[in-house]
N, C-alpha and C positions, 0 to 999 in steps of 0.2 A: 736661542733655538731660531733656526730660520723659519720664514713663513712657509716654506716647502716642507720643511720637517713637521711644523705644526698641522699643515693640511694632512699630511701622511698620517700623524697620530690621530688627528680627529676621524678620518675615514676609517681607520682599524678599529677605533672604539665603536663606531657605529656599526660595522660590520660584526664585532663581537657581541654588541647588544642584539642585534637582530637574529643572530645565531642562537644566542642564549635563549630569547624569547621564543624562536621556533622549537628549540629543545625542550622548553618546559611547557608549550601548549600541545606539541605533537608527540605521538608514540615514537619510539626508537625502534623501527622495523628492521627485522633480519634481511639479508641480501637477497634472499630467495622469496621474500613476501611480495604479493601482488594484490591490490584492490583497485575495482573499477566502478564508477557509477555509470549506469546505462540508461539514457533519455530517450523516449520515442518521440518522433516529430511527425505528427499527424499529416501536415500538409507537404512534407519533404519526402515521406517514403524512406526515411533513414532512422538510424539510432545514433545518437551522439555519445561517444565513450569518453569519460573522464577518468584520468589517472588520478585516484585519490591520494596515494603516497606524495606525489609531487605537486598536486593540485594544480592540474593543468588540463588543456584539451589534448586528448590522444588521437582521435580520429573520428570520422563519420561514416557510418556502415550502412550502403542500401540493403533494405530489406523488402517487405512487401508493400502494396498500397495501403495507405491509410493506417499506420500501426498505432494502437490505442492502448496496449498494456503491455507490461512486461514483468516477469519475475525471475528468480533466480534458483537454480537448483540447490538442495541442501546437501546433496551427496556426490555430484559430479562438477566438473568446472565448466558447467553451461549456464546459459541465459536464454529464456524462451520469449519470444515477443509475438503478440498477436496481431495479425493485420487484417482489419475489419474488411478491406477490399472496397469496391465500389459498391453504390447502393443497389441491393438485391443480387450482387454478385457474391461468388465463393468467397471465402476466406481463407486464411492460412496461419500457420506457426512457424515463424523462423527460429532455427537453433544457432545459437551462437556459442563458438569454441571461445571461452574466455582467457585460455592461454595464449592464443594469437589474435583474438577478436575479429575472427572471420566468421561468416555463415557457412555451416558445414551440412544444413539439411533444412528443407521445407515440407511440412507436413500439411497437406490439404484437410480443411475442416469444412463447416457448413457455411450458410449465409450470415453474413453481419456478425461475426464473433465479436464480443465486447469485453471478456475477462478470462482469466485463466487462474487456477489454483492447483498446487501439487499435493499428493499426498505425502505423509512424513518421511516416507523412504525416497522420495524423489523418482519413483518409477513410473508413476501415472500421473496424467494431468487431466484436468476436467475444464473443458472450454464451453461457455455459455454462448451460444449462436441465437442472438436476438432476432434474426431474420429468417430462421427456420424453426423456432419453438423447439429447441433441442439441446442437449448436451453431448460434446463429443468426448469420448474417452480414449486418450492417446497413450500408447506404449513408448515411452520416451527412449528405452533402449533400443527397440526395434524402429522407432522413427515412423510410426504409423497409426492411424485411428484404428481401434479395435473394437469399438461399440459406439452406437448412438442412443441416447436415452430421451424420450418425449419429455417435454416439461410443460408449462404453461404458456400463455400468450407472451412473447417477447421477454425471454429471460436474460436478465442483465448482469447478473452476479450468480456464481456458484461456489460454494465454499465446502471443503471436505474437512469432517471434524477431526481433532487430533488423534483420536482412536481410529480413525477410518471406518466408523461404523455408520455415519450418517452423512449425507450430501445434501446442503440446504440451498435451495434455488429460489431467487427473487424474480418474479414474473411482473415486469413493470405495466404492460398494457393490461395482462390478466388480473392486476391489482391482486396478487395471491403469492403464497410461498408454497412450493413443493418440497417434500423431503423424500429423498430417494435413498434407498438401500443399495450401497455401492457393491455388494456382494452379488446380488441377484439382478442388479440395475434395473430395478422396477420402482415405480412411485409408492411410497408408503403410507404418505398422507398428504393431504392438501388443505391449506388454511387460507380462506377468503376474506375480504374486507380491508387489504391493506393498499389503499390507492397510490399507485406509482411505486409499488415495492421496488427497493433499490439496494443499498447497501446491507451486509451481512456479516456479523461476527459470532463467533463460537467460543465458549468458555474453554480455558485450557483443560478442564477436566471433562469436556465433551458433554456435558449435562444440559446445556442450555444454548438456544440460539437468540439474537436479536436482529430484527429486520427493521429498516426505516421505511416508513410509508411516505414517501417523499412528495406525493402529490397532496398530502394532508397535514396533520399535526401530530402524528403520533409514531410510536414505536412498538412493534409486536414481539412478545416475548413468548417463546415456545421452549418448553420442556422435551428433550429428545429422549427417545427410548434408550434404556440401558438393560441389553438382555442379560439374564441371570446366568451368571457362569456356574453357580451351583445352588441347591435349593434351598441353603441355609442363609443367602443373601435376602434381604429386607424385599417385601412385595414391591415395593417402589421400583426396584431395579428391573421388573419386568413390564412396567406399565408401557402403554403405547405413547407415540408422540402426542402431546396434548397443548393446545394454547392456554398460558397462563394469564395474560394480561395484555390490554393495549395501553401503553403509558402515554399520557399526554405530555407533549414537549412544546417546542416553538413551531413556527409556521415552515414548511418545507424542509424537514430533516433530511439532509442529503448523504451525511457520512457519519460513522460510528468510530471513535477512536478509544480502543480498549486498553486500560493498565495492563502491562505485562503480567502482574498478579492475579488478573482476573476479578478483582475485587469490586471496581467501578468501571463505569463506561461513560464516555461524554458524546452528546448529541449535537452534531453541528446543525443549527437552524438557520438555512440559508436566508430566507426572507424576513426572520426576525433579528438577524444580526446578533445572534447570541448562541450560548452554549448551555446545555441541560445536563446535568450530573445524575446518574442513575446507579444506585447500589444494586449490583447484580444479584444478590443472595435474595434479596426482599423484593425487588423491582420497585423500589422507592425513588420517587424523581425528587431530588433535593432542591430543586431551584433553577431558575434561568439566570445567567449572567451576560450582559452585554459584552463582546468580545470585539468586534470590529465590522467592516463593511463587507457583508457578503461571505461569511465564513464558509468555506468548501472543504477543507480538509484539516485533519488535525493528527498529530502524532505525540505519544507519551514517551517521555525518557525512560531508559531500562531500570532506574532505580525507582520509578513510579511516582517521581516528585513534581515534574514539570510537564505541562501541555503546551506544545507549540500549535499554533493556528494559523494557516494561510486565508486571507481575506481577499477574495477574488477582485472586488471592484476598489483595489486599492494597491499601494506598494508597502505593504506592512504586513509582518508575521507578528502576532502578539504572544504573550509568555503568561500562562496562568500557572501560578503555585498551588499545587494540589492541596497540600496539607493546611496551608493558609486561606484557601478558598477565595484568592484576588487575584486580579491582573498585577503582574510586577514589571511590566515593560513592554516595549514593542521594537522590532528591529526593521529598519528600512531596506528594502530589497528590491527587486524589478518589478514591473508592473504584471498584476495579475498573478500572484502567487496560487498555485492549484494542485501541486503534489509536493510531498515531502519525502526525506529519507535520511536517516542518520548513517554516519560510517561506522564501520565495524567496533571502533573502540569508543564510538560515541562523542568523539571530540569536535566533529563536524556536522552541521546539518546542511542537507542540499535543498534548495528551495526552487522549484521549476516555475519559472514567471511565462505564463502563456502569451500574456500580450507582448511583452518587450523581447520574446526569444531568446532566454537565457537562463542560466543556473545561477543563483545567489548562494556563495558558499559562506556560512556563518560559523563562527567559534561558538561553541555552547559554553565554554567556561567563562566568556565574558560577555555573552549574548550580543555579538557585534558582528557586521559585515568584515569578511575577510577579502573576499573579491567575487567579482561577477565573470562568468565564463559563458560565451556564445554557444548557442544551439542551432538545430535547424529551424523550419518554420513551423508554428503551431506545436510547441512541445506539451506533452500532456500526461507523461507517467514516468516514474523512476524506480530502478532497483539497484542495489549494491551487491556485489559479489566480491569476496576475500577469499585468498587461498595461498598456499605455498607451493612453489614448484619442486619437484623431486630434486 
């Protein structure tokens, strides 16, 4: 066989090997399937759109000033971006049509919004306005603000319960947590004593909320009211919201990573370089585990088995095996990993690297870096939207 024929055969074999590898590692998408990851770039006033199917940069979309948060609709092919605006200035929410990746509306909110959460139907959004001590309620179909609810001082996170009966707000400067009735849009309870109240998670059955006290070393556990549907229900179902416990964890707990089944949550202790494991039913803290240099973001796999942790003062995502209770490896990414999201099928993990201005794409099967994709300046949040075209 000639040298030329040998070269052709080697190239053909290499191409076949790479194709087989991709077919094995990646889902087989139908022709009308679309999936994108949206990354907010705080210093660029843009959103970077990544094509998840082809794993490439799709485009960069101008939005408002200082975008800081993003979420995808569960019911429409839309993505919502929170623009914090200038210091003391009015913020807004940009609405992106995911089918053509263009901004189709901008909804004004109040001063310095920092977070957004959607009700399960995807009809209403709740935006925490840190600069005006309020929560904006948005009608996403009508594209407008329909109510403003007073909160504590500097609300930074507002989460709606899965049953839509409780809105839990963390007031950072107020060192408190407000519980709001979403129907009457009034404050139902306030719990003080949580310095630097920050991240909020609510259990899948809507029975309990956990809030980080980021300026201290505790997590607040709050039992949420469960109004009686009928007189035969247990008395506990009609009890008011109540503080269950302050849980001692590490220093500067900044984020909570909840298992999809709700059985356990992991507290990321930024200044202790550790995670704490909490059993949600009993509020027992199982212990602290050294995890990395300044852990700031964690994400649990859909099968409840793996916790991925972004360590901000490093170029590493660490992997913690939940059932085994131990670290099983680390993945080299860009500089300053600070936000995480899985692809819809879970085969890829997207890691936003705030310092190097890129997104690391990780194969979850092999826990290895697949590629790095560039973003705008100071990327800070990410959301993934998957859908099929008609």
